[in-house]
N, C-alpha and C positions, 0 to 999 in steps of 0.2 A: 504494499498499500505505499508506503514511505517514497519508492521509487514513482510511481503514480503520480505524486501530488510535487514530487521534483519536478514536472511535465507543467505543471499548471503556474511554477512560476519561472524569471528569467532574471540573469544579472547582467546590467547592462557593461560597459567599458568602464575602463579608469576614466573618471571625472576630475576636474579640480576645482577650486572656488568652494563656495558654501553649498553644502548638501540640503536637499529637499526635508523639510521638517516635518512632512507628511509622509513619508516611506521610509521602510527596512532601508538602512544602509550598514555596508560593510567600508570599515576605514583601513585602509592600505597602509600599513605602517614601514616606515624607514629604520634604518639600523638605530637613530638615535630614541625614536619612537618604542622600540622593541626593547632596548635598555629602561628605558622610563617604566615602561609597565611589567617588564620581568617579576615584579614583587606582588603584583596585583592578581596578574594573571599568568603567569607562567613566562617559562623561558621560548625565544624563538618564534614567537606571535607572528603570526604573516598577515591577517586580517582579524578586525573586532566587529562582529554584525550585531545589531541591533536598533532599538529606535533614539531616535536622535532627539535628546529631554532639552537642552539649552547649548549655545553655543555665544562665543563673544569675541574678539578678534584675534585672542590667545589659543584657545582651546574649543571642545568637543565635550560634552557630555553626554554617554551612550547608556540607555538600559541593556544591558548583555545581554543577548541570545543565544551566541556562538562564539565561540573563538577559534579560529584555523593556526595551525601551525605551518613552520615551513616544511617541515615534514611529512605534510599532506594528513596529519591527523585532527580532529577536532573535540572540543566538548560543548558541551548543553550549558548553559547558564540560565538563571531564573530570572533575570531582569533586574540585577543588582547594578548601579550607577557606578560607571568609570570615566573618570576625567582623563583625556588625552591632548595634548598641547597641539596644537596645528604643524608645527613644524616638527612635528613626529609621525608626520603622515606625506604619503606620497600622492596620496590623494583620496576619493571613496568612489566605491560602486553602489547604486541602487539596486535593492534587492525587490523586484514587485512581481504580483499577480500580472499574468498574460493570459486573457481571456480566448486569444485565438488557440493557443496550447490547451488550454483547457477544452474547448471544445474537440478540437482532435483527439485527445485522452478519452474525453465521454462518448466519442462517437465509435472509437474503438474497442471499446468497452461494452458497448450496447451490441456492435455487429458481432463481438463475440458469443455475448449471453445468447444473442438471439441463434447464431448458428448451433451453437450448441444443443438448445433448447429444438431447436428443428432437424439437428440429428438425432436427437435421444426419439422424438416424436417418430420420426420414418423408420428407424429400428425398433419401435412397437415396443409399448411396456405397459401392455393391457395384463391383469391379474384376473385368474379363474378359467375354467377352461370352454369352450363352446360346442363340446359332444355330448351334451344334453343338460334337462332342467337339472338345477340346483335343490338339491333334499330341503324339504322343510323341516324347520326344528320339531326335535321330537322323532322324524323318520330316520331309517337307516338308509346306507346308500347300495 
């Protein structure tokens, strides 16, 4: 199911400037940022994903939902707020819902379900026998 949900979301290419406050963002860290967040988020952090809570000229504050490392592993978080200096980032990526992908995934799932049900129906799944009347309760066959 998690793989199917991945099809419903997309991550846009690396952006610079101020990220939108209405979307989930992934802050992509540089070496300085990795050093600064290592005590809070662990070592070798590549990206920090979450909802932008606040920002000013010097920093972003995120409610963190996931942390990705340079080695490719990730860990889920529960919305803990972390402040990251802007000069500790290379930029950001927007993580957003993609309605087109969602419709395609839904169509594939629906098509597979219909094909399965039609296949089961054509192979027959009738219960009972057509070789005579069924015995009435209390009668032996």
